[in-house]
C-alpha positions in Angstrom: -17.4 1.3 4.2 -13.8 2.4 3.6 -12.9 1.4 7.2 -14.5 -2.2 7.1 -12.0 -2.9 3.9 -9.2 -1.7 6.0 -10.2 -3.8 8.9 -10.3 -7.1 6.5 -7.4 -6.4 5.1 -5.7 -6.0 8.5 -7.5 -9.2 9.5 -5.9 -11.1 6.6 -2.7 -9.7 7.2 -2.7 -11.0 10.9 -3.7 -14.3 9.5 -0.7 -14.7 7.1 1.7 -13.8 10.2 0.1 -16.3 12.4 0.0 -18.8 9.5 3.9 -18.0 9.1 4.6 -18.4 12.8 2.6 -22.0 12.7 4.9 -22.9 9.5 8.1 -22.1 11.4 7.0 -23.8 14.7 6.8 -20.6 17.0 3.3 -21.6 17.8 3.0 -24.6 20.4 -0.1 -26.7 20.5 -2.1 -27.2 24.1 -1.8 -30.8 24.2 1.0 -33.3 23.5 -1.1 -35.1 20.7 -2.2 -31.9 19.0 1.7 -30.9 19.1 2.8 -34.4 17.3 0.0 -33.8 14.5 1.2 -30.1 13.8 4.9 -31.3 14.0 3.8 -33.8 11.3 1.8 -31.6 9.2 4.8 -28.6 9.6 7.4 -31.6 8.3 5.3 -32.4 5.1 4.0 -29.1 4.1 6.2 -26.7 6.1 8.1 -25.4 3.1 5.4 -24.4 0.9 3.2 -22.9 3.8 6.1 -20.7 4.6 6.6 -19.5 1.0 2.7 -18.9 0.5 2.2 -17.1 4.1 5.1 -14.8 3.4 3.6 -13.9 0.0 0.1 -13.3 1.4 1.9 -11.2 4.3 3.8 -9.0 1.5 0.8 -8.6 -0.6 -1.6 -7.7 2.3 1.2 -5.4 3.5 1.0 -3.3 0.4 -2.6 -3.5 0.0 -3.0 -2.0 4.0 -0.3 0.7 3.0 -2.1 1.8 0.1 -5.5 1.8 1.7 -3.9 4.0 4.7 -2.4 6.3 1.7 -5.8 6.7 -0.2 -7.6 7.5 3.2 -5.2 10.0 4.3 -5.0 11.7 0.6 
């Protein structure tokens, strides 16, 4: 059960990193129309999305490290 919790923590951490990459524009869309919509979304919501994704990534990284320390000791 402990490993399942660690798996979900890693999954949420990966989602936070993906969200940050999307917010900064490092993720490209497949079609031009989707890219234009993503750019418009980033233009209106990019600031708070970056901050929240960094906060989520930091919290999850601490959770993962603490979970691994708990499993080791």
